[in-house]
C-alpha positions, 0 to 999 in steps of 0.5 A, a space after each residue: 782687265 784690272 787696271 789700278 793706279 801704280 803708286 811707284 809711277 805716281 810717286 816718281 812722277 811727283 818727284 820729277 815734277 817737284 825737281 822741275 824735270 818736265 817738258 811743258 810743250 811737246 807732241 806726245 806722239 813724237 815724245 813717247 818712248 819707242 819700243 827700243 827705248 822701252 827695251 833700253 830702259 828695261 836693260 838698264 833699270 829692270 822692271 822696277 825702273 820701267 814700272 815707275 814711268 807708268 801711272 797704272 798697272 794691269 794686275 791681270 798681266 804678269 809682272 815681268 811683261 810690258 803689258 802690265 804697265 799702262 799710261 806712260 807719262 814720260 820719256 825715261 828722263 822727264 815728265 811730259 805734260 802731253 803724256 799726262 794729258 794723253 793718260 788723262 784722256 785715255 783713262 777717261 775714255 776707258 772709264 779708269 776714273 782713279 787713273 784719270 784723277 791721278 793724271 789730272 792731279 799731276 797735270 795740275 803741278 806742271 805749268 802750261 806752256 808759255 
């Protein structure tokens, strides 16, 4: 598996955070997109629109498969702080250091819950 940071996803997450399009306090297990949400996003925005919601790609996977896109961080509307935390933790567990660093940098830009 060749996991690499996804520039499109990283840039889009940064843009959303700069526009205050984030959720500071959520339960990622409840907030993360369902398979149906993913299918709806693909139908409305295509693969490029789907890709921008992921911090990494698996270059061993076909470009037009969900398996290519790793470490989602939002609900297709906003960045979720909990999604960034989950991405950082999983990337750390799996030794994807570059992805962990990206998630950490983005996480620093989202305020902690009140």
